[in-house]
Residue frames as qw, qx, qy, qz and C-alpha x, y, z in Angstrom:
[[0.446, 0.781, 0.366, -0.240, 1.41, 25.84, 9.32],
 [0.043, 0.793, -0.409, -0.450, 4.51, 27.33, 7.73],
 [0.296, -0.200, 0.881, 0.311, 5.43, 23.96, 6.22],
 [0.428, 0.530, 0.730, -0.056, 1.91, 23.48, 4.90],
 [0.260, 0.885, 0.052, -0.382, 2.01, 26.94, 3.34],
 [0.101, -0.608, 0.655, 0.436, 5.34, 26.11, 1.67],
 [0.368, 0.090, 0.906, 0.186, 4.01, 22.84, 0.32],
 [0.400, 0.721, 0.518, -0.227, 0.92, 24.61, -1.00],
 [0.137, 0.831, -0.259, -0.473, 3.16, 27.07, -2.84],
 [0.026, -0.427, 0.831, 0.356, 4.81, 24.09, -4.54],
 [0.699, 0.240, 0.572, -0.356, 1.55, 22.36, -5.47],
 [0.670, 0.661, -0.177, -0.287, 2.26, 22.76, -9.20],
 [0.136, 0.593, -0.793, 0.014, 5.64, 21.12, -8.70],
 [0.466, -0.089, 0.831, -0.290, 3.96, 18.19, -6.88],
 [0.737, 0.465, 0.322, -0.370, 1.28, 17.76, -9.57],
 [0.538, 0.711, -0.406, -0.198, 3.81, 17.93, -12.41],
 [0.061, -0.485, 0.868, -0.092, 6.08, 15.44, -10.66],
 [0.622, 0.108, 0.707, -0.320, 3.22, 12.99, -10.19],
 [0.722, 0.618, 0.075, -0.302, 2.24, 13.35, -13.87],
 [0.332, 0.720, -0.600, -0.110, 5.86, 13.04, -15.06],
 [0.287, -0.333, 0.886, -0.148, 6.56, 9.91, -12.99],
 [0.713, 0.295, 0.549, -0.322, 3.38, 8.26, -14.28],
 [0.648, 0.716, -0.117, -0.231, 4.34, 9.07, -17.88],
 [0.135, 0.690, -0.710, -0.031, 7.99, 8.07, -17.56],
 [0.561, -0.202, 0.776, -0.207, 7.14, 4.70, -16.05],
 [0.690, 0.356, 0.629, -0.039, 5.24, 3.63, -19.18],
 [0.225, 0.753, -0.214, -0.580, 6.75, 5.93, -21.86],
 [0.229, 0.489, -0.741, -0.399, 8.50, 3.30, -23.98],
 [0.343, 0.080, 0.927, -0.128, 6.01, 0.47, -23.52],
 [0.107, -0.185, -0.723, -0.657, 3.53, -0.59, -26.19],
 [0.323, -0.582, -0.737, -0.116, 0.62, -0.89, -23.78],
 [0.016, -0.555, 0.115, -0.823, 1.46, 2.22, -21.77],
 [0.341, -0.337, 0.469, -0.742, -0.66, 2.81, -18.66],
 [0.858, -0.089, -0.312, -0.398, -2.49, -0.48, -19.22],
 [0.576, 0.187, -0.713, 0.354, 0.36, -2.09, -17.26],
 [0.258, -0.292, 0.477, -0.788, -1.18, -0.50, -14.15],
 [0.818, -0.033, 0.087, -0.568, -4.09, -2.90, -14.71],
 [0.835, 0.278, -0.459, -0.119, -2.32, -5.90, -16.26],
 [0.258, 0.412, -0.760, 0.431, 0.27, -6.50, -13.52],
 [0.389, -0.151, 0.659, -0.626, -2.19, -6.98, -10.64],
 [0.827, 0.186, -0.029, -0.530, -4.65, -8.79, -12.89],
 [0.660, 0.375, -0.651, 0.002, -1.99, -11.33, -13.83],
 [0.040, 0.275, -0.804, 0.525, -1.19, -11.94, -10.17],
 [0.602, 0.009, 0.401, -0.691, -4.89, -12.29, -9.28],
 [0.818, 0.278, -0.311, -0.396, -5.47, -14.71, -12.16],
 [0.472, 0.335, -0.794, 0.188, -2.64, -16.97, -11.01],
 [0.146, -0.142, 0.754, -0.624, -3.88, -17.08, -7.41],
 [0.717, 0.116, 0.154, -0.669, -7.49, -17.72, -8.47],
 [0.761, 0.303, -0.527, -0.226, -6.42, -20.61, -10.68],
 [0.385, 0.272, -0.813, 0.342, -4.29, -22.13, -7.94],
 [0.004, 0.002, -0.744, 0.668, -6.38, -21.48, -4.85],
 [0.482, -0.124, -0.130, -0.858, -10.01, -20.97, -5.93],
 [0.753, -0.187, -0.566, -0.278, -11.25, -24.54, -5.43],
 [0.531, -0.048, -0.669, 0.517, -9.26, -24.95, -2.22],
 [0.097, -0.078, -0.406, 0.905, -10.48, -21.71, -0.62],
 [0.318, -0.315, -0.430, -0.784, -14.00, -21.29, -2.01],
 [0.616, -0.488, -0.609, -0.110, -15.66, -23.25, 0.76],
 [0.505, -0.289, -0.424, 0.694, -13.66, -21.33, 3.36],
 [0.055, 0.007, 0.034, 0.998, -14.86, -17.93, 2.13],
 [0.518, -0.034, -0.093, -0.850, -18.57, -18.49, 1.39],
 [0.618, 0.012, 0.689, -0.378, -21.38, -20.96, 1.84],
 [0.379, 0.114, 0.833, 0.385, -21.44, -21.78, -1.86],
 [0.305, 0.769, 0.542, -0.149, -24.27, -19.41, -2.77],
 [0.183, 0.943, -0.126, -0.249, -21.89, -16.78, -4.11],
 [0.910, 0.185, 0.139, 0.343, -19.45, -18.15, -6.68],
 [0.385, 0.758, -0.094, 0.518, -17.69, -14.77, -6.84],
 [0.568, -0.822, 0.001, -0.040, -16.91, -14.53, -3.12],
 [0.796, -0.324, 0.181, 0.479, -13.36, -15.80, -3.31],
 [0.510, 0.483, 0.247, 0.668, -12.59, -13.64, -6.34],
 [0.151, -0.888, -0.104, -0.422, -13.83, -10.55, -4.48],
 [0.738, -0.656, 0.066, 0.143, -11.95, -11.61, -1.35],
 [0.781, -0.043, 0.228, 0.579, -8.70, -12.15, -3.28],
 [0.372, 0.636, 0.232, 0.636, -8.93, -9.04, -5.49],
 [0.283, -0.917, -0.068, -0.273, -9.71, -6.64, -2.66],
 [0.754, -0.587, 0.148, 0.256, -6.83, -7.97, -0.54],
 [0.726, 0.084, 0.274, 0.625, -4.23, -7.98, -3.33],
 [0.250, 0.752, 0.222, 0.568, -5.18, -4.50, -4.61],
 [0.393, -0.904, 0.024, -0.166, -5.02, -2.90, -1.18],
 [0.801, -0.415, 0.226, 0.367, -1.79, -4.75, -0.41],
 [0.639, 0.408, 0.259, 0.598, -0.42, -3.54, -3.73],
 [0.021, -0.901, -0.075, -0.426, -1.11, 0.07, -2.69],
 [0.657, -0.742, 0.131, 0.019, 0.47, -0.54, 0.69],
 [0.828, -0.155, 0.280, 0.460, 3.58, -2.20, -0.73],
 [0.494, 0.637, 0.191, 0.559, 4.00, 0.46, -3.40],
 [0.226, -0.939, 0.052, -0.254, 4.12, 3.18, -0.74],
 [0.736, -0.587, 0.283, 0.183, 6.81, 1.25, 1.13],
 [0.793, 0.151, 0.330, 0.490, 8.85, 0.38, -1.95],
 [0.312, 0.788, 0.134, 0.513, 8.74, 3.93, -3.30],
 [0.421, -0.889, 0.126, -0.128, 9.60, 5.26, 0.16],
 [0.873, -0.274, 0.222, 0.337, 12.56, 2.88, 0.23],
 [0.636, 0.208, 0.296, 0.682, 14.13, 4.58, -2.79],
 [0.073, 0.943, 0.322, 0.036, 12.81, 8.08, -2.28],
 [0.281, -0.875, 0.225, 0.325, 16.15, 9.64, -1.31],
 [0.541, -0.238, 0.629, 0.505, 18.44, 7.67, -3.65],
 [0.441, 0.531, 0.633, 0.351, 16.18, 8.13, -6.65],
 [0.090, 0.948, 0.232, 0.200, 15.86, 11.88, -6.06],
 [0.676, -0.399, -0.034, 0.618, 19.45, 12.50, -5.04],
 [0.357, 0.219, 0.257, 0.871, 20.15, 15.09, -7.78],
 [0.204, -0.729, -0.407, -0.512, 16.87, 16.87, -7.04],
 [0.619, -0.722, -0.260, 0.169, 17.61, 17.03, -3.34],
 [0.633, -0.289, 0.060, 0.716, 21.13, 18.37, -3.87],
 [0.315, 0.151, 0.347, 0.870, 20.47, 20.89, -6.61],
 [0.203, -0.549, -0.416, -0.696, 16.98, 22.30, -6.13],
 [0.023, -0.014, 0.584, -0.811, 15.72, 24.26, -3.12],
 [0.560, -0.302, -0.405, -0.656, 12.20, 23.04, -2.34],
 [0.617, -0.400, 0.454, -0.503, 10.37, 21.66, 0.74],
 [0.163, 0.280, -0.941, -0.100, 11.64, 18.10, 0.97],
 [0.437, 0.182, 0.730, -0.493, 8.26, 17.12, 2.45],
 [0.602, 0.456, -0.189, -0.627, 7.03, 17.30, -1.16],
 [0.256, 0.350, -0.878, -0.203, 8.77, 14.01, -1.93],
 [0.134, 0.136, 0.949, -0.252, 6.59, 11.75, 0.27],
 [0.472, 0.489, 0.306, -0.666, 3.52, 13.63, -0.96],
 [0.464, 0.496, -0.526, -0.513, 4.50, 12.79, -4.53],
 [0.101, 0.136, -0.985, 0.015, 4.99, 9.13, -3.55],
 [0.316, 0.297, 0.729, -0.529, 1.55, 9.12, -1.92],
 [0.535, 0.542, 0.052, -0.646, -0.27, 10.62, -4.93],
 [0.359, 0.405, -0.753, -0.376, 1.48, 8.27, -7.37],
 [0.004, 0.013, 0.985, -0.170, 0.49, 5.23, -5.30],
 [0.366, 0.407, 0.562, -0.621, -3.05, 6.53, -4.85],
 [0.484, 0.497, -0.285, -0.662, -3.49, 7.22, -8.56],
 [0.299, 0.235, -0.898, -0.223, -2.42, 3.69, -9.53],
 [0.097, 0.162, 0.906, -0.378, -4.66, 2.21, -6.82],
 [0.431, 0.441, 0.320, -0.719, -7.76, 4.20, -7.84],
 [0.451, 0.394, -0.545, -0.587, -7.42, 3.15, -11.45],
 [0.328, 0.081, -0.937, -0.091, -7.33, -0.59, -10.74],
 [0.100, 0.232, 0.799, -0.546, -9.76, -0.42, -7.81],
 [0.473, 0.350, 0.016, -0.808, -12.31, 1.35, -10.02],
 [0.535, 0.213, -0.704, -0.416, -12.21, -1.63, -12.39],
 [0.163, -0.063, -0.938, 0.301, -12.62, -3.97, -9.42],
 [0.301, 0.292, 0.478, -0.772, -15.70, -1.98, -8.37],
 [0.557, 0.296, -0.357, -0.689, -17.13, -2.36, -11.87],
 [0.403, 0.103, -0.906, -0.084, -16.62, -6.12, -11.55],
 [0.024, 0.181, 0.805, -0.564, -18.37, -6.16, -8.18],
 [0.447, 0.331, 0.136, -0.820, -21.27, -4.15, -9.63],
 [0.520, 0.267, -0.616, -0.529, -21.51, -6.47, -12.67],
 [0.370, -0.013, -0.926, 0.076, -21.70, -9.58, -10.48],
 [0.527, -0.605, -0.363, -0.474, -24.37, -8.01, -8.22],
 [0.720, -0.322, -0.467, 0.401, -22.15, -7.99, -5.14],
 [0.183, 0.420, -0.149, 0.876, -21.82, -4.24, -4.63],
 [0.387, -0.515, -0.695, 0.319, -22.83, -3.30, -1.08],
 [0.033, -0.901, -0.325, -0.286, -23.43, 0.39, -1.63],
 [0.063, -0.903, 0.195, -0.377, -22.30, 3.13, 0.72],
 [0.840, -0.512, 0.154, 0.085, -20.58, 0.64, 3.01],
 [0.798, 0.353, 0.005, 0.489, -17.64, 0.81, 0.57],
 [0.038, 0.869, -0.156, 0.468, -16.85, 4.24, 2.08],
 [0.761, -0.627, 0.164, -0.020, -15.68, 2.33, 5.16],
 [0.875, 0.184, 0.030, 0.447, -12.59, 1.47, 3.10],
 [0.234, 0.850, -0.097, 0.461, -11.41, 5.09, 3.34],
 [0.457, -0.790, 0.352, -0.207, -10.25, 5.01, 7.00],
 [0.931, -0.138, 0.289, 0.173, -8.65, 1.59, 6.38],
 [0.683, 0.551, 0.062, 0.475, -6.72, 3.03, 3.42],
 [0.083, -0.912, 0.176, -0.360, -5.82, 6.01, 5.62],
 [0.720, -0.589, 0.366, -0.014, -4.23, 3.72, 8.22],
 [0.886, 0.191, 0.252, 0.340, -2.46, 1.74, 5.47],
 [0.413, 0.807, -0.027, 0.422, -1.12, 5.06, 4.13],
 [0.328, -0.859, 0.314, -0.236, 0.26, 6.21, 7.48],
 [0.839, -0.347, 0.408, 0.093, 1.82, 2.82, 8.19],
 [0.827, 0.386, 0.234, 0.335, 3.22, 2.37, 4.66],
 [0.276, 0.865, -0.123, 0.400, 4.71, 5.86, 4.48],
 [0.513, -0.776, 0.337, -0.144, 6.14, 5.54, 7.97],
 [0.874, -0.166, 0.399, 0.220, 7.88, 2.23, 7.17],
 [0.712, 0.577, 0.185, 0.355, 8.93, 3.37, 3.71],
 [0.116, 0.919, -0.176, 0.332, 10.50, 6.67, 4.80],
 [0.610, -0.681, 0.402, -0.053, 12.25, 5.11, 7.80],
 [0.870, 0.003, 0.409, 0.276, 13.70, 2.26, 5.75],
 [0.554, 0.757, 0.116, 0.326, 14.48, 4.71, 2.93],
 [0.147, -0.931, 0.285, -0.175, 16.50, 6.89, 5.30],
 [0.716, -0.470, 0.509, 0.085, 18.44, 3.91, 6.66],
 [0.854, 0.353, 0.325, 0.201, 18.96, 2.58, 3.13],
 [0.321, 0.919, -0.172, 0.152, 21.00, 5.66, 2.21],
 [0.239, -0.759, 0.586, -0.154, 23.63, 4.70, 4.78],
 [0.436, -0.213, 0.875, -0.004, 23.32, 0.88, 4.55],
 [0.477, 0.313, -0.444, -0.691, 22.43, -0.16, 1.00],
 [0.183, 0.008, -0.982, -0.049, 21.94, -3.82, 1.88],
 [0.298, 0.259, 0.618, -0.680, 18.77, -2.78, 3.72],
 [0.543, 0.376, -0.177, -0.729, 17.01, -2.34, 0.40],
 [0.465, 0.208, -0.826, -0.241, 17.83, -5.87, -0.72],
 [0.069, -0.083, -0.908, 0.405, 16.77, -7.37, 2.61],
 [0.387, 0.265, 0.336, -0.817, 13.52, -5.41, 2.58],
 [0.572, 0.240, -0.500, -0.604, 12.50, -7.02, -0.72],
 [0.393, 0.011, -0.917, 0.067, 12.83, -10.47, 0.88],
 [0.073, 0.167, 0.676, -0.714, 10.99, -9.26, 3.97],
 [0.486, 0.225, -0.028, -0.844, 8.08, -8.01, 1.83],
 [0.574, 0.091, -0.729, -0.362, 7.64, -11.43, 0.19],
 [0.291, -0.112, -0.880, 0.359, 7.53, -13.13, 3.58],
 [0.182, 0.198, 0.419, -0.867, 5.16, -10.48, 4.92],
 [0.528, 0.112, -0.381, -0.751, 2.76, -11.01, 2.03],
 [0.616, -0.057, -0.768, -0.168, 2.42, -14.73, 2.75],
 [0.241, -0.144, -0.751, 0.598, 2.24, -14.14, 6.52],
 [0.310, 0.188, 0.205, -0.909, -0.80, -11.90, 5.92],
 [0.423, 0.336, 0.837, -0.086, -4.22, -13.51, 5.19],
 [0.286, 0.486, -0.237, -0.791, -4.63, -12.11, 1.69],
 [0.420, 0.193, -0.766, -0.447, -4.82, -15.26, -0.39],
 [0.457, -0.236, -0.855, 0.069, -6.18, -17.44, 2.43],
 [0.473, -0.730, -0.178, -0.459, -8.64, -16.71, 5.31],
 [0.097, -0.608, 0.592, -0.520, -7.24, -16.11, 8.76],
 [0.784, -0.289, 0.296, -0.463, -9.41, -18.84, 10.30],
 [0.959, 0.200, -0.201, -0.024, -7.66, -21.71, 8.49],
 [0.294, 0.639, -0.597, 0.385, -4.30, -20.97, 10.15],
 [0.673, -0.208, -0.655, 0.274, -3.13, -23.25, 12.97],
 [0.442, -0.857, -0.265, -0.016, -3.76, -21.85, 16.41],
 [0.657, -0.450, 0.045, 0.603, -0.06, -21.32, 17.14],
 [0.368, 0.223, 0.330, 0.840, 0.30, -19.18, 14.00],
 [0.164, -0.794, -0.432, -0.396, -2.88, -17.25, 14.78],
 [0.560, -0.738, -0.190, 0.325, -1.31, -16.32, 18.10],
 [0.514, -0.246, 0.221, 0.791, 1.67, -14.83, 16.27],
 [0.239, 0.556, 0.520, 0.603, -0.54, -13.10, 13.67],
 [0.237, -0.898, -0.351, 0.118, -1.58, -10.57, 16.28],
 [0.456, -0.569, 0.177, 0.661, 1.90, -9.04, 15.85],
 [0.359, 0.218, 0.569, 0.707, 1.28, -8.47, 12.15],
 [0.124, 0.444, 0.245, -0.853, -0.15, -4.93, 11.76],
 [0.292, 0.161, -0.544, -0.770, -1.44, -5.68, 8.25],
 [0.084, -0.206, -0.975, -0.026, -3.63, -8.63, 9.37],
 [0.103, 0.574, 0.638, -0.503, -6.43, -6.66, 11.02],
 [0.201, 0.529, -0.165, -0.808, -6.41, -4.11, 8.19],
 [0.236, 0.128, -0.813, -0.516, -6.73, -6.77, 5.45],
 [0.045, -0.343, -0.921, 0.177, -9.38, -8.54, 7.51],
 [0.170, 0.573, 0.345, -0.724, -11.30, -5.26, 7.72],
 [0.255, 0.374, -0.491, -0.745, -11.06, -4.82, 3.91],
 [0.177, -0.066, -0.951, -0.245, -12.37, -8.34, 3.36],
 [0.028, 0.458, 0.777, -0.431, -15.23, -7.80, 5.80],
 [0.212, 0.529, 0.072, -0.818, -16.26, -4.54, 4.16],
 [0.306, 0.311, -0.601, -0.670, -16.35, -5.87, 0.58],
 [0.265, -0.084, -0.948, -0.155, -18.06, -9.14, 1.51],
 [0.239, -0.528, -0.782, 0.229, -20.45, -8.16, 4.29],
 [0.021, -0.767, -0.222, -0.601, -20.56, -4.35, 4.36],
 [0.619, -0.783, -0.063, -0.018, -19.26, -4.35, 7.94],
 [0.269, 0.790, -0.477, 0.276, -15.90, -3.06, 9.10],
 [0.797, -0.127, -0.541, 0.236, -15.65, -5.47, 12.06],
 [0.589, -0.694, -0.240, 0.339, -14.12, -4.67, 15.47],
 [0.240, 0.925, -0.085, 0.284, -12.43, -1.26, 15.66],
 [0.593, -0.757, 0.268, 0.059, -10.10, -1.91, 18.62],
 [0.837, -0.070, 0.340, 0.423, -7.54, -4.04, 16.66],
 [0.506, 0.730, 0.184, 0.421, -7.17, -1.17, 14.17],
 [0.282, -0.952, 0.118, -0.008, -5.57, 1.00, 16.86],
 [0.778, -0.373, 0.351, 0.363, -2.39, -1.12, 16.76],
 [0.630, 0.320, 0.353, 0.613, -1.40, -0.44, 13.09],
 [0.077, 0.919, 0.189, 0.338, -2.52, 3.20, 13.42],
 [0.496, -0.847, 0.172, 0.086, -0.36, 3.84, 16.52],
 [0.774, -0.173, 0.389, 0.469, 2.55, 1.92, 15.00],
 [0.506, 0.603, 0.336, 0.516, 2.28, 3.95, 11.79],
 [0.112, -0.970, -0.033, -0.213, 2.21, 7.25, 13.69],
 [0.661, -0.656, 0.281, 0.233, 5.25, 6.20, 15.77],
 [0.736, 0.068, 0.415, 0.530, 7.28, 5.08, 12.72],
 [0.316, 0.794, 0.264, 0.447, 6.34, 8.26, 10.84],
 [0.334, -0.940, 0.060, -0.041, 7.42, 10.34, 13.85],
 [0.729, -0.424, 0.356, 0.402, 10.79, 8.55, 14.02],
 [0.617, 0.396, 0.402, 0.549, 11.30, 9.08, 10.27],
 [0.071, 0.930, 0.161, 0.323, 10.44, 12.77, 10.66],
 [0.544, -0.806, 0.175, 0.154, 12.87, 13.11, 13.59],
 [0.731, -0.146, 0.417, 0.521, 15.71, 11.54, 11.58],
 [0.450, 0.653, 0.384, 0.473, 14.83, 13.66, 8.58],
 [0.102, -0.972, -0.079, -0.198, 14.92, 16.92, 10.55],
 [0.542, -0.784, 0.286, 0.099, 18.01, 16.21, 12.62],
 [0.615, -0.315, 0.605, 0.396, 20.22, 14.22, 10.22],
 [0.652, 0.713, 0.244, -0.080, 19.23, 15.55, 6.82],
 [0.152, 0.882, -0.423, -0.144, 22.66, 17.11, 6.20],
 [0.424, -0.389, 0.813, 0.085, 24.31, 13.74, 6.85],
 [0.706, 0.385, 0.591, -0.057, 21.88, 12.14, 4.44],
 [0.480, 0.865, -0.048, -0.138, 22.76, 14.67, 1.70],
 [0.093, -0.748, 0.644, 0.128, 26.46, 14.05, 2.22],
 [0.547, -0.140, 0.825, 0.022, 25.92, 10.31, 1.81],
 [0.702, 0.583, 0.341, -0.224, 23.92, 10.61, -1.40]]
């Protein structure tokens, strides 16, 4: 409770940091915050052009021409939130080195700032996606609230991975470069652009090791059918996220002085 009280005392610092990072990211661009929308839209447009005819029959029975677009958008947007948490966590210590060394504040504020920045960007673009779903008559009402626990698990897993890799990256800088390659492979190994059922059986057997698969499948199920699907598979990414977050917290508490010396 003492840590929570300290963080609450620094709530203005957290809010100002979130606002400043959002402004700095787009300060010298002509379109400003519109890039929050344009970047994922460009990616979605490319995948729809390339894969729409190939995948449409795999996603729906043909009665809903928007099914693949909804399937693709929901997966990419949630993955974008997940990957942003990890990528920002990767650089959290190196990017804030001067802040960590010079200012006395609860260091737990840093992952909270990462979380709120990622959540802000996600809510902006996902709100537009919801408008699109409403406009096409595919909005399934209150069932969309089922996305909240899925996003919660994605948050725990993403922050756990990001902070752990971020800590290691301070001591071994090649980790950051390797992680970028790993993220590209992970994206294509996860059924975001394609449905899980089209994979060969041997690959489906390996997919069970991918903690993002059941989460993305749950997102697709919610936006297309209003059902979250089986709950048991969701325990795996949740437990993994809690374990990785615990390891990151252990390293942070016991080796923080070494981390500061290395920055």
